[in-house]
N, C-alpha and C positions, 0 to 999 in steps of 0.2 A: 503494500500499500504506499502511496505518496501523499503527505499532506505538507500543507503551507503552515506559515505561521498563523494566519488567520484560523486555519482548521485545528489546530492546537488550542488555540482560544477559545472557538465557538462549538468545535465540534469534538470535544474531548471524549466524550462516550463513544464515539464511532472508532476514534484511535484505541482506546481501551479495548473494545469488541475485538479488534484486528489483532491485538497482543495475545487477547485469551483466545483466538484462532491459532496461535503461534506463528503469525504474520510478522516480518520485520516491517517497520514503518519508517520510510525515508523522509526526512526533513529537510523541505525546499525552502529557500529564501531567495526571493527574486527569481525563481525558477531555476537556481542552482541547489545542487545538493550541500547541504550543510552539516548533515548528520544522520544516524541510523540508530532508531531505538528497536532493541532486540527483546523478544520476551525470556523472561526466565525460564530455565529449564528444571523442572521438578523431577528429581530421580527418586524413585521408589527402592528402599533398599530390600525390602520383603516382597516376596512373589505372593499371590493371592491364594495359591495352592498351599501354602505353607502356614495359612491362618488357620487357628483352633476349630474354627466354625466352617471350614470349608467341607469337610465330610463327615459332619456329626450324624451319629445314627439317630433314627426316628425315635427309639425308645428312651432316649436320655432326656431327664427334664431339664429344659432350659433354663429356668430361672435357679436351678443350683448349679448348673455349669457357668451361668454368668458370674454368680457369686463367688464361685470357685477361681475364675480368670481375674476378677477384679480385686479380690483379696479383702481384708478388713480396712476400715477407715483409717486406722491408726498404726497397721503394720503390727497387730496384736499377733502374738506367738502361740 
């Protein structure tokens, strides 16, 4: 996406939507490229399949499983 200085001022919502779509935004000033805004790359360190709830059995009580994973409020032993 290309955006002028006026676009940054008046259409910032569109610029942010482009960044949410992982698009780079080229900033133009008098028609010349002045800079590029690139989206943050969010890396996940954990795969979905390794989450404890991914392949939970149907017979397990969900409330007790959640309580087990969350632990106590004050880490009581």
